[in-house]
Backbone as CSV, one residue per row, in Angstrom:
resi,resn,N_x,N_y,N_z,CA_x,CA_y,CA_z,C_x,C_y,C_z
1,UNK,-28.293,85.144,-59.696,-26.622,85.006,-59.413,-25.687,85.316,-60.195
2,UNK,-26.024,84.751,-61.529,-25.304,84.582,-62.631,-24.933,86.059,-63.207
3,UNK,-25.703,86.799,-62.745,-25.585,89.282,-62.933,-24.724,89.678,-62.522
4,UNK,-24.540,88.887,-60.984,-24.018,88.733,-60.165,-22.012,88.128,-60.321
5,UNK,-22.214,87.107,-60.700,-20.842,86.083,-61.381,-20.215,86.993,-62.373
6,UNK,-21.164,87.609,-63.747,-20.592,88.068,-64.763,-19.894,89.515,-64.373
7,UNK,-20.732,90.451,-63.567,-20.596,91.635,-63.030,-18.879,91.436,-62.256
8,UNK,-18.700,90.637,-61.400,-17.580,90.625,-60.458,-16.551,90.007,-61.588
9,UNK,-16.513,89.174,-62.355,-15.338,88.530,-63.270,-15.297,90.127,-64.214
10,UNK,-16.096,91.185,-64.793,-15.851,92.066,-65.364,-15.037,93.046,-64.618
11,UNK,-15.404,93.472,-63.239,-14.750,94.209,-62.788,-13.438,93.885,-62.439
12,UNK,-12.801,92.407,-62.159,-11.987,91.809,-61.698,-10.659,92.277,-62.955
13,UNK,-11.463,91.765,-64.395,-10.900,92.122,-65.671,-10.253,93.111,-65.586
14,UNK,-11.067,94.867,-65.606,-11.059,95.579,-65.775,-10.202,95.998,-64.667
15,UNK,-9.489,94.858,-63.471,-8.319,95.746,-62.652,-6.968,95.139,-63.132
16,UNK,-6.794,93.781,-63.556,-6.099,92.751,-63.563,-5.672,93.125,-64.756
17,UNK,-6.268,93.460,-66.092,-5.731,93.384,-67.584,-4.925,94.985,-67.665
18,UNK,-4.918,96.249,-67.144,-4.558,97.164,-67.334,-2.858,97.015,-66.536
19,UNK,-2.947,96.233,-64.990,-1.952,96.172,-64.488,-0.999,94.991,-64.861
20,UNK,-1.445,94.165,-65.716,-0.874,92.891,-65.971,-0.082,93.740,-67.749
21,UNK,-0.540,94.709,-68.285,-0.155,95.183,-69.595,0.338,96.318,-69.530
22,UNK,0.560,97.648,-68.768,0.949,99.051,-68.461,2.372,98.308,-67.838
23,UNK,2.520,97.150,-67.370,3.862,96.958,-66.860,3.773,98.170,-65.428
24,UNK,3.555,98.194,-64.865,3.458,99.092,-63.825,3.807,98.472,-62.501
25,UNK,4.674,98.128,-62.078,5.007,96.691,-61.141,4.290,97.315,-59.657
26,UNK,4.523,98.532,-59.271,4.091,98.875,-58.292,2.788,98.597,-58.308
27,UNK,1.793,98.815,-59.082,0.412,98.318,-58.997,0.032,96.561,-59.120
28,UNK,1.367,96.241,-59.436,0.811,94.814,-59.592,1.736,94.459,-58.398
29,UNK,2.351,94.904,-57.570,2.809,94.028,-56.386,2.028,94.714,-55.167
30,UNK,1.281,95.533,-55.686,-0.206,95.712,-54.435,-1.032,95.022,-54.664
31,UNK,-2.343,94.406,-55.923,-2.436,93.820,-56.252,-2.026,92.372,-55.729
32,UNK,-0.827,91.497,-56.046,-0.614,90.979,-55.463,-0.834,90.052,-54.386
33,UNK,-0.221,91.071,-53.116,-0.378,91.251,-51.941,-1.372,90.860,-51.751
34,UNK,-2.510,92.095,-52.148,-3.676,92.089,-51.868,-4.766,90.684,-51.974
35,UNK,-4.109,90.256,-52.733,-4.822,88.793,-53.321,-4.052,87.780,-52.348
36,UNK,-2.846,88.003,-52.322,-2.248,86.511,-51.700,-3.020,86.736,-50.226
37,UNK,-3.227,87.901,-49.733,-3.759,88.320,-47.752,-4.899,87.698,-47.980
38,UNK,-5.579,87.670,-49.037,-7.273,87.023,-48.689,-6.546,85.514,-49.280
39,UNK,-5.795,85.286,-50.099,-5.759,83.411,-49.603,-5.944,83.033,-48.670
40,UNK,-4.672,83.500,-47.823,-3.955,83.367,-47.216,-5.086,83.134,-45.967
41,UNK,-5.951,84.335,-45.702,-6.824,84.119,-44.830,-7.925,83.490,-44.526
42,UNK,-8.116,83.122,-46.126,-9.564,81.385,-46.827,-8.888,80.507,-46.327
43,UNK,-7.117,80.289,-46.359,-6.998,79.239,-45.981,-7.072,78.915,-44.144
44,UNK,-6.180,79.614,-43.526,-6.479,79.662,-42.485,-8.100,79.538,-41.623
45,UNK,-8.923,80.058,-42.340,-10.182,79.935,-42.069,-10.923,78.377,-42.304
46,UNK,-10.124,77.713,-43.516,-11.015,76.322,-43.909,-9.949,75.357,-43.320
47,UNK,-8.933,75.436,-42.314,-8.595,74.396,-41.771,-9.086,74.962,-40.033
48,UNK,-9.181,76.387,-39.936,-9.783,76.273,-38.330,-10.920,77.132,-38.807
49,UNK,-12.412,76.781,-39.072,-13.503,77.174,-39.475,-13.634,77.807,-37.913
50,UNK,-14.307,79.127,-37.492,-14.327,79.985,-36.766,-13.198,80.489,-35.948
51,UNK,-12.165,80.023,-36.368,-11.515,80.733,-35.849,-11.117,82.418,-35.527
52,UNK,-10.735,83.446,-34.637,-10.388,84.854,-35.015,-9.439,85.310,-35.190
53,UNK,-8.284,84.694,-35.251,-7.005,84.445,-35.290,-6.616,84.793,-36.645
54,UNK,-7.611,84.146,-37.795,-7.190,84.203,-38.990,-7.248,85.574,-39.601
55,UNK,-7.238,86.848,-39.767,-7.137,88.343,-40.077,-5.662,88.580,-39.324
56,UNK,-5.392,88.202,-38.278,-3.864,88.267,-37.214,-2.902,87.768,-38.155
57,UNK,-3.478,85.890,-38.288,-2.398,85.694,-38.959,-2.267,86.106,-39.924
58,UNK,-3.498,86.344,-41.167,-3.084,86.772,-42.737,-2.225,87.840,-43.137
59,UNK,-2.336,88.836,-41.623,-1.947,90.181,-41.809,-0.128,89.626,-41.710
60,UNK,0.037,88.306,-40.888,1.571,88.255,-40.048,2.283,87.913,-41.296
61,UNK,1.794,87.012,-42.337,2.104,86.070,-43.591,2.509,86.911,-44.601
62,UNK,1.042,88.060,-44.505,0.795,89.287,-46.304,2.475,89.674,-46.178
63,UNK,2.763,90.644,-44.395,3.881,91.317,-44.267,5.047,90.060,-44.719
64,UNK,4.857,89.526,-44.172,6.369,88.122,-44.669,6.051,88.210,-45.934
65,UNK,5.197,88.056,-47.150,5.440,87.926,-47.663,6.146,89.187,-48.920
66,UNK,4.893,90.334,-48.369,5.863,91.727,-49.079,7.147,92.102,-48.503
67,UNK,7.796,91.961,-47.946,9.112,92.076,-47.756,9.940,90.995,-48.751
68,UNK,9.645,89.844,-48.507,10.066,88.721,-48.793,10.354,88.703,-50.377
69,UNK,10.007,89.325,-51.102,9.332,89.453,-52.153,9.628,90.681,-53.331
70,UNK,8.643,91.036,-52.499,9.311,92.834,-52.845,10.056,94.002,-52.586
71,UNK,10.028,93.853,-51.118,10.985,94.757,-50.753,11.988,94.432,-50.565
72,UNK,12.494,93.558,-50.197,13.747,92.916,-50.407,13.933,91.442,-50.677
73,UNK,13.739,91.316,-52.342,13.587,90.098,-53.319,14.910,89.682,-53.253
74,UNK,15.496,88.955,-52.281,16.911,88.307,-52.331,16.066,86.965,-51.826
75,UNK,15.585,86.914,-52.203,14.769,85.206,-51.783,14.599,84.179,-53.012
76,UNK,15.245,83.424,-52.764,16.002,82.121,-53.225,14.499,81.289,-53.968
77,UNK,13.696,81.935,-55.012,12.378,81.784,-54.960,11.978,80.163,-55.849
78,UNK,13.453,79.491,-56.660,12.860,78.186,-56.660,13.007,76.957,-55.772
79,UNK,13.554,77.434,-54.705,13.390,76.466,-53.320,12.180,76.418,-52.809
80,UNK,11.216,77.599,-53.376,9.902,77.754,-52.793,9.050,76.770,-53.804
81,UNK,9.538,77.483,-55.547,8.800,76.579,-56.492,8.954,74.916,-55.594
82,UNK,10.216,74.649,-55.432,10.518,73.142,-55.258,10.051,72.835,-54.227
83,UNK,10.012,73.120,-52.710,9.195,72.908,-51.666,7.671,72.718,-52.040
84,UNK,7.265,73.385,-52.900,5.800,73.158,-53.307,5.306,72.189,-54.035
85,UNK,6.167,71.802,-55.061,5.855,70.939,-55.893,5.904,69.704,-54.847
86,UNK,6.918,69.361,-53.700,7.714,68.120,-53.333,5.875,67.668,-52.176
87,UNK,5.503,69.062,-51.256,4.600,68.910,-50.987,3.349,68.400,-51.576
88,UNK,2.875,69.173,-52.948,2.353,68.502,-53.627,1.887,67.230,-53.986
89,UNK,3.148,66.296,-53.949,4.019,65.347,-54.248,3.553,64.026,-53.447
90,UNK,3.747,64.549,-51.978,3.988,63.885,-50.905,3.258,64.100,-50.259
91,UNK,2.088,65.167,-49.964,1.660,64.841,-49.026,0.307,65.752,-49.371
92,UNK,-0.188,66.509,-50.247,-1.569,66.822,-50.537,-2.338,65.886,-51.690
93,UNK,-1.479,65.483,-52.325,-1.815,64.639,-53.635,-2.376,63.439,-52.545
94,UNK,-1.569,62.452,-52.375,-2.164,61.126,-51.117,-3.160,61.337,-50.209
95,UNK,-3.725,63.236,-49.995,-4.288,62.898,-49.013,-6.214,62.869,-49.712
96,UNK,-5.801,63.091,-51.142,-7.694,62.591,-51.507,-7.765,61.087,-51.476
97,UNK,-7.079,60.506,-51.044,-7.738,58.734,-50.867,-7.346,58.598,-49.822
98,UNK,-6.344,59.180,-48.907,-5.768,58.985,-47.375,-6.635,59.890,-46.331
99,UNK,-7.272,60.679,-46.708,-8.240,61.779,-45.974,-7.489,62.693,-45.893
100,UNK,-8.133,63.410,-44.752,-7.260,64.558,-43.893,-7.270,64.719,-42.400
101,UNK,-6.723,65.217,-41.798,-6.720,64.924,-39.932,-7.758,65.496,-39.859
102,UNK,-8.323,65.445,-38.341,-9.656,65.973,-37.682,-8.966,67.259,-37.491
103,UNK,-10.250,68.076,-37.759,-9.843,69.751,-37.419,-9.388,69.266,-35.485
104,UNK,-8.669,70.747,-35.243,-8.692,70.666,-34.222,-7.392,70.114,-32.986
105,UNK,-6.759,69.051,-34.555,-5.730,68.574,-34.290,-4.382,68.806,-33.731
106,UNK,-2.857,68.172,-33.615,-1.700,68.810,-33.616,-1.509,69.083,-35.315
107,UNK,-2.079,67.259,-36.048,-1.595,67.220,-37.167,-2.231,68.427,-38.126
108,UNK,-3.877,68.657,-37.853,-4.525,69.596,-38.756,-3.564,71.080,-38.707
109,UNK,-3.221,71.240,-37.935,-2.238,72.634,-37.672,-1.127,73.130,-38.458
110,UNK,-0.376,71.141,-38.282,0.545,71.455,-38.809,0.391,71.361,-40.405
111,UNK,-0.731,70.751,-40.873,-0.820,70.969,-42.429,-1.263,72.560,-42.765
112,UNK,-1.820,73.080,-41.728,-2.153,74.107,-42.262,-1.152,74.962,-42.577
113,UNK,-0.228,75.211,-42.012,1.406,75.692,-41.781,1.970,75.254,-43.411
114,UNK,1.495,74.146,-44.055,2.156,73.075,-44.726,1.718,73.681,-46.323
115,UNK,0.110,74.040,-46.342,-0.954,74.699,-46.956,-0.124,76.086,-47.221
116,UNK,-0.672,76.596,-46.168,-0.172,78.228,-46.673,1.330,78.093,-46.840
117,UNK,2.624,77.416,-46.942,3.886,77.853,-47.663,3.535,77.110,-49.091
118,UNK,2.310,76.309,-49.271,2.112,76.030,-51.021,1.493,76.929,-51.692
119,UNK,0.880,78.081,-50.913,0.345,79.496,-51.254,1.456,80.617,-51.036
120,UNK,2.467,80.686,-50.728,3.119,81.700,-50.936,4.327,81.030,-52.177
121,UNK,4.516,80.008,-52.578,5.035,78.690,-53.699,4.195,79.424,-54.698
122,UNK,2.665,79.807,-54.982,1.881,79.960,-55.867,2.385,81.514,-55.834
123,UNK,2.024,82.334,-55.588,2.400,83.664,-55.381,3.580,84.269,-56.044
124,UNK,4.784,83.761,-55.181,6.394,83.698,-55.438,5.720,83.285,-57.305
125,UNK,5.562,82.495,-57.572,5.715,82.331,-58.784,4.490,82.656,-60.024
126,UNK,3.843,83.944,-59.160,3.124,84.749,-59.976,4.168,85.516,-59.895
127,UNK,5.081,86.242,-59.337,5.718,87.541,-59.113,7.050,87.004,-60.822
128,UNK,7.679,85.925,-60.233,8.597,85.229,-61.088,8.621,85.136,-62.637
129,UNK,6.914,84.871,-62.588,5.996,84.587,-64.464,6.164,86.026,-64.813
130,UNK,5.675,86.326,-63.928,5.558,88.098,-64.374,6.474,88.831,-64.591
131,UNK,7.749,88.537,-64.070,9.342,89.168,-64.457,9.089,88.976,-65.741
132,UNK,8.932,87.617,-66.171,9.513,86.931,-67.852,8.928,88.208,-68.708
133,UNK,7.343,87.555,-68.672,6.314,88.929,-69.468,5.097,88.629,-68.583
134,UNK,3.894,89.295,-68.786,2.709,89.087,-68.531,2.033,87.664,-69.652
135,UNK,2.487,87.592,-71.153,1.624,86.952,-71.259,2.658,85.346,-71.235
136,UNK,3.603,85.617,-70.440,4.270,84.441,-70.311,3.314,83.654,-68.790
137,UNK,2.979,84.649,-67.672,2.336,83.965,-66.733,0.633,84.013,-66.928
138,UNK,-0.111,84.495,-67.845,-1.038,84.489,-68.309,-1.227,82.809,-69.177
139,UNK,0.005,82.230,-70.407,-0.366,81.756,-71.136,-0.093,80.276,-69.904
140,UNK,0.410,80.441,-68.604,0.626,78.799,-67.832,-1.137,79.205,-67.203
141,UNK,-1.660,80.377,-67.122,-3.033,79.995,-66.477,-4.058,79.849,-67.138
142,UNK,-3.587,80.685,-68.444,-4.843,79.964,-69.724,-4.884,78.274,-69.641
143,UNK,-3.629,77.414,-69.283,-3.622,76.107,-69.378,-4.793,75.200,-68.549
144,UNK,-4.749,76.105,-66.801,-5.787,75.615,-66.099,-7.221,76.174,-66.769
145,UNK,-7.112,77.424,-66.981,-8.726,77.179,-67.736,-9.437,76.646,-68.649
146,UNK,-8.211,76.256,-69.786,-8.474,75.853,-70.718,-9.528,74.094,-70.473
147,UNK,-8.693,73.837,-69.461,-8.497,72.467,-68.801,-9.881,72.296,-68.166
148,UNK,-10.120,73.307,-66.979,-11.189,73.248,-66.311,-12.988,73.472,-66.788
149,UNK,-12.299,74.280,-67.839,-13.881,74.809,-69.014,-13.877,73.600,-70.292
150,UNK,-13.123,72.869,-70.591,-13.417,71.481,-71.285,-13.912,70.819,-70.895
151,UNK,-13.005,70.269,-69.439,-13.365,69.287,-68.479,-14.852,69.285,-68.125
152,UNK,-15.470,70.512,-67.682,-16.885,70.770,-67.717,-17.616,70.431,-68.683
153,UNK,-17.495,71.197,-69.809,-18.469,70.599,-71.028,-18.359,68.920,-71.446
154,UNK,-17.484,68.562,-71.659,-16.535,67.185,-71.619,-17.852,66.207,-70.198
155,UNK,-17.392,66.979,-69.631,-17.903,65.700,-68.060,-19.548,65.616,-68.233
156,UNK,-19.997,66.783,-68.696,-21.598,67.037,-69.152,-22.074,66.316,-70.333
157,UNK,-20.922,66.160,-71.546,-21.863,65.366,-72.477,-21.399,63.695,-72.354
158,UNK,-19.892,63.220,-71.444,-19.825,62.124,-71.824,-19.206,61.678,-69.939
159,UNK,-19.752,62.277,-68.934,-19.132,61.595,-67.593,-19.921,60.600,-66.868
160,UNK,-19.323,59.759,-67.310,-19.659,58.523,-66.423,-19.085,57.788,-64.883
161,UNK,-17.987,58.228,-65.513,-17.081,57.313,-64.447,-16.727,58.800,-63.035
162,UNK,-17.394,58.593,-62.010,-17.173,59.714,-61.086,-15.078,60.018,-61.080
163,UNK,-14.155,60.779,-60.988,-13.510,61.239,-60.128,-13.035,60.459,-59.120
164,UNK,-13.585,61.426,-58.521,-13.906,61.342,-56.854,-15.044,62.031,-56.465
165,UNK,-15.941,60.785,-56.245,-17.691,60.767,-55.494,-17.539,61.445,-54.785
166,UNK,-16.355,61.657,-53.383,-16.773,61.814,-52.123,-16.286,63.219,-51.434
167,UNK,-15.441,63.408,-53.037,-14.691,64.676,-52.632,-15.769,66.076,-53.617
168,UNK,-15.885,65.460,-54.751,-16.369,66.656,-55.740,-17.379,65.819,-56.580
169,UNK,-18.884,64.988,-56.442,-19.535,64.369,-57.278,-19.566,64.845,-58.840
170,UNK,-19.244,66.287,-58.731,-19.381,66.434,-60.208,-18.553,66.341,-61.483
171,UNK,-17.439,65.764,-60.894,-15.953,65.371,-61.720,-16.085,64.278,-62.170
172,UNK,-16.164,64.116,-63.634,-15.620,62.903,-63.537,-14.279,62.414,-64.838
173,UNK,-14.162,61.158,-64.610,-12.699,60.897,-65.162,-12.611,61.699,-66.496
174,UNK,-13.985,60.807,-67.540,-14.487,61.875,-69.075,-14.165,63.102,-68.968
175,UNK,-14.303,64.016,-68.162,-14.145,65.044,-68.207,-12.985,65.446,-67.899
176,UNK,-12.125,65.086,-67.343,-10.890,65.474,-67.074,-9.885,65.399,-68.228
177,UNK,-10.508,64.215,-68.954,-9.675,63.732,-69.853,-9.722,64.464,-71.197
178,UNK,-11.149,65.072,-71.108,-11.940,65.706,-72.392,-10.946,67.403,-71.868
179,UNK,-10.597,67.563,-70.873,-10.216,69.178,-70.557,-8.782,68.942,-71.086
180,UNK,-8.101,67.697,-70.776,-6.705,67.262,-71.109,-6.226,67.387,-72.965
181,UNK,-6.844,66.900,-73.553,-7.009,66.614,-74.698,-7.614,68.091,-75.235
182,UNK,-8.366,68.898,-74.671,-8.124,70.244,-75.441,-7.240,71.029,-75.290
183,UNK,-6.806,70.828,-73.878,-5.187,71.881,-73.867,-3.932,71.124,-74.513
184,UNK,-4.004,69.918,-74.710,-2.810,69.630,-75.594,-2.932,69.774,-77.166
185,UNK,-4.491,69.850,-78.123,-4.756,70.515,-79.182,-4.561,71.880,-79.325
186,UNK,-5.298,72.535,-78.258,-4.730,73.894,-78.355,-3.495,74.713,-78.151
187,UNK,-2.215,74.030,-77.017,-1.172,74.098,-77.269,-1.013,74.010,-78.874
188,UNK,-1.029,72.937,-79.296,0.021,72.603,-80.415,-0.581,73.671,-80.906
189,UNK,-1.870,74.196,-81.505,-2.233,75.194,-82.459,-1.603,76.376,-82.082
190,UNK,-1.869,76.768,-80.941,-0.858,78.047,-81.100,0.986,78.152,-81.315
191,UNK,1.195,76.486,-80.807,2.408,76.747,-81.726,3.239,76.625,-83.140
192,UNK,1.828,75.952,-83.826,2.084,75.642,-84.969,1.353,76.801,-86.223
193,UNK,0.637,77.468,-85.472,-0.100,78.182,-86.360,0.048,79.734,-85.652
194,UNK,0.885,79.743,-84.438,0.428,81.100,-83.638,1.972,81.963,-84.038
195,UNK,1.366,83.131,-84.097,2.448,84.340,-84.798,3.431,84.831,-84.209
196,UNK,4.559,85.401,-83.844,5.816,85.487,-83.626,5.641,85.814,-81.941
197,UNK,4.278,86.901,-81.213,4.226,87.326,-80.012,4.100,85.520,-79.555
198,UNK,3.321,84.507,-80.133,2.703,83.141,-79.192,3.992,82.515,-79.020
199,UNK,5.294,82.545,-79.371,6.819,82.146,-79.182,6.689,82.498,-78.053
200,UNK,6.313,83.441,-77.327,6.968,84.104,-75.855,5.787,82.938,-75.207
201,UNK,4.896,82.249,-75.238,4.327,81.436,-73.746,4.865,79.948,-73.485
202,UNK,4.570,79.777,-72.383,5.235,78.889,-72.268,5.115,77.337,-72.813
203,UNK,4.283,77.140,-73.349,4.145,75.675,-74.519,5.084,75.669,-74.942
204,UNK,4.994,77.157,-75.798,6.327,77.207,-77.347,7.637,76.826,-76.492
205,UNK,7.887,77.742,-75.080,9.089,77.729,-75.114,9.292,76.134,-74.573
206,UNK,8.498,75.383,-73.971,8.891,74.264,-73.990,9.119,73.511,-74.701
207,UNK,8.071,73.630,-75.679,8.357,72.794,-77.208,9.770,73.275,-77.908
208,UNK,9.906,74.459,-77.513,11.446,74.888,-78.333,12.608,74.532,-77.345
209,UNK,12.568,74.265,-76.532,13.568,73.552,-75.538,14.142,71.901,-75.520
210,UNK,12.845,71.213,-75.193,12.627,69.946,-74.864,11.918,69.424,-76.202
211,UNK,11.326,69.456,-76.929,10.619,68.958,-78.403,8.822,68.974,-77.644
212,UNK,8.462,68.059,-78.755,6.703,67.647,-78.729,6.590,66.827,-77.681
213,UNK,7.249,65.976,-77.911,7.112,64.537,-76.721,7.184,65.057,-75.209
214,UNK,8.056,66.195,-74.928,8.281,66.482,-73.409,6.958,67.732,-73.291
215,UNK,6.979,68.559,-74.645,5.681,69.202,-74.361,4.646,68.812,-73.934
216,UNK,4.458,67.274,-74.099,2.686,66.755,-74.366,2.881,66.128,-72.671
217,UNK,4.087,65.955,-72.437,4.150,64.926,-70.426,3.923,66.134,-69.976
218,UNK,4.725,67.495,-70.084,4.393,68.671,-69.295,2.904,69.212,-69.432
219,UNK,2.186,68.650,-69.863,0.998,69.323,-70.377,0.216,68.855,-69.462
220,UNK,0.430,67.447,-69.836,-0.426,66.251,-69.190,-0.363,66.272,-67.134
221,UNK,0.478,66.793,-67.293,1.511,67.044,-65.711,0.790,68.234,-65.503
222,UNK,0.288,69.082,-65.649,0.233,70.750,-65.923,-1.721,70.483,-65.250
223,UNK,-1.738,69.734,-66.250,-3.167,69.507,-65.916,-3.649,68.727,-65.242
224,UNK,-3.183,67.842,-64.906,-3.012,66.774,-63.693,-3.151,67.341,-62.083
225,UNK,-2.265,68.069,-62.323,-1.863,69.061,-61.142,-2.645,69.935,-60.652
226,UNK,-3.564,70.521,-62.144,-4.403,71.318,-61.387,-5.683,70.936,-61.024
227,UNK,-5.974,69.423,-61.554,-6.908,68.575,-60.757,-7.143,68.273,-59.640
228,UNK,-5.709,68.081,-59.280,-5.263,67.414,-57.992,-5.537,69.301,-56.645
229,UNK,-5.138,70.469,-57.030,-5.218,71.667,-56.737,-7.042,71.894,-56.367
230,UNK,-7.733,71.759,-57.111,-9.597,72.026,-57.457,-9.743,70.835,-56.339
231,UNK,-9.568,69.549,-56.303,-10.672,68.678,-55.657,-9.775,68.655,-54.045
232,UNK,-8.631,69.130,-53.747,-7.911,69.408,-52.434,-8.513,70.317,-51.626
233,UNK,-8.688,71.607,-52.250,-9.223,72.743,-51.792,-11.167,72.507,-51.565
234,UNK,-11.804,71.322,-52.477,-13.186,71.355,-52.612,-12.850,70.016,-50.912
235,UNK,-12.023,69.266,-50.339,-12.213,68.237,-49.875,-11.695,69.387,-48.506
236,UNK,-11.098,70.485,-48.279,-10.606,70.947,-47.435,-12.368,71.858,-46.893
237,UNK,-13.052,72.078,-47.832,-13.841,72.576,-47.800,-15.455,72.134,-47.451
238,UNK,-15.702,70.988,-47.860,-15.925,69.914,-47.264,-16.304,69.679,-46.122
239,UNK,-15.087,69.299,-45.805,-14.443,68.768,-44.154,-14.868,70.059,-43.523
240,UNK,-14.481,71.338,-43.356,-15.037,72.536,-43.094,-16.531,72.960,-42.776
241,UNK,-17.305,72.289,-43.601,-18.535,72.561,-43.805,-19.012,74.065,-44.798
242,UNK,-18.432,74.680,-45.655,-17.947,75.882,-46.468,-18.248,74.931,-47.713
243,UNK,-19.396,76.166,-48.025,-19.419,76.095,-49.148,-18.461,76.827,-50.236
244,UNK,-18.252,77.827,-50.294,-17.123,78.355,-50.585,-15.753,78.964,-49.633
245,UNK,-15.067,79.031,-50.050,-13.682,79.859,-49.191,-14.093,80.961,-48.683
246,UNK,-14.594,81.721,-48.853,-15.267,82.920,-48.640,-16.280,83.474,-49.502
247,UNK,-16.845,84.677,-49.263,-17.707,85.602,-49.814,-17.079,86.824,-50.606
248,UNK,-15.373,86.765,-50.900,-15.128,88.514,-51.088,-15.366,88.507,-52.635
249,UNK,-15.548,87.723,-53.555,-15.714,87.717,-54.650,-17.638,87.310,-55.400
250,UNK,-18.388,88.134,-55.131,-19.782,88.163,-55.156,-19.693,87.009,-56.697
251,UNK,-20.768,85.796,-56.469,-21.170,84.938,-57.194,-19.683,84.059,-57.452
252,UNK,-18.646,84.289,-56.845,-17.647,83.766,-57.436,-17.221,82.669,-56.160
253,UNK,-17.294,83.384,-54.972,-16.926,82.823,-53.618,-15.913,83.322,-53.078
254,UNK,-14.446,82.717,-53.503,-13.404,83.096,-52.413,-12.245,83.997,-53.526
255,UNK,-11.141,84.038,-53.129,-9.886,83.717,-53.643,-9.272,82.183,-54.046
256,UNK,-9.518,81.823,-53.030,-8.536,80.448,-53.075,-10.053,79.655,-54.309
257,UNK,-11.183,79.805,-54.208,-12.070,79.324,-55.063,-11.610,79.480,-56.818
258,UNK,-11.294,80.550,-56.823,-10.398,80.898,-57.830,-9.129,80.597,-58.346
259,UNK,-8.202,80.699,-57.691,-6.888,80.049,-57.363,-6.716,78.388,-56.612
260,UNK,-7.405,78.020,-56.902,-7.026,76.625,-56.308,-6.310,75.575,-57.220
261,UNK,-7.083,75.399,-58.044,-6.172,74.662,-58.855,-4.915,75.420,-59.465
262,UNK,-4.403,76.792,-59.273,-3.334,77.334,-59.554,-2.092,77.214,-58.452
263,UNK,-2.906,76.825,-57.699,-1.837,76.798,-56.481,-0.801,75.725,-56.677
264,UNK,-1.022,74.413,-57.128,-0.040,73.137,-57.559,0.559,74.190,-58.851
265,UNK,0.273,74.404,-59.567,0.465,74.777,-61.139,1.454,75.855,-61.463
266,UNK,1.206,76.899,-60.800,2.208,77.893,-60.845,3.905,77.785,-60.537
267,UNK,3.680,77.219,-59.413,5.381,76.431,-59.061,5.800,75.730,-59.895
268,UNK,4.755,74.777,-60.509,5.570,73.532,-60.983,5.846,74.353,-62.198
269,UNK,5.130,75.574,-62.991,5.450,75.622,-64.329,6.523,76.489,-64.139
270,UNK,6.892,77.384,-63.024,8.272,78.239,-63.073,9.068,77.197,-62.909
271,UNK,9.105,76.147,-61.692,9.936,74.852,-61.710,10.657,74.803,-63.176
272,UNK,9.653,74.113,-64.041,10.390,73.868,-65.206,10.615,74.761,-66.116
273,UNK,9.949,76.124,-65.739,10.359,77.535,-66.521,12.097,77.454,-66.042
274,UNK,12.174,77.266,-65.485,13.697,77.595,-64.692,14.918,76.598,-64.748
275,UNK,14.374,75.067,-65.275,15.339,74.407,-65.738,15.559,74.836,-67.223
276,UNK,14.468,75.345,-68.005,15.019,75.173,-69.469,15.739,76.384,-69.883
């Protein structure tokens, strides 16, 4: 399993890094559209396990996404970012405490559409952040990756209080706090000790515009959003009786398994960036 996981990661990096840094917009558009289609397909499978309509629905949503953000990009992306942030704050985050509606219910169907809209907001943010610069996009993603990696090790070393035992028993408050501290420290060092290139990162831009206090608040908010995104997808998988959102990425599960924490984070970062 570890060998498969590493091999898949290397293949993904071999595809992603050249697309990001060769500035080939056509290749970027194809790659983003493919990942979006996979994420939407997995989304509707999680809400409707066993449905045969998921590929058809995913094809429709992907065609609409490609038209709106690549073929005729006149869409107000800030609207999508604001809607995404609102649905996470008002609907998805509370569900971690209140629970999800029953499968095959009208409420579940409506929720699946709302989550699909959140996925649109995430991938729209990818397009917007990439347009600013590939480094800017990666710097936002890196916040989530750092938080996740250090949360794992902090949880292993110090974890005692379960964060959401009924959803993801392996996560702890100590792990989440450790991940957040790591993000704050690394972001600070990247600004204080970083090169001129690092001035183009999300953290540096927030600090330059709003100051250190605001940067700390923004980073804590982003880490919290990443935890909520991770837990929400875990909640969906637990309800659907699935270990992974799919097996598209051998050793890693599905696309949503890789971007679940990014779904609420990227629209939030793009919305903050639009205000700077």
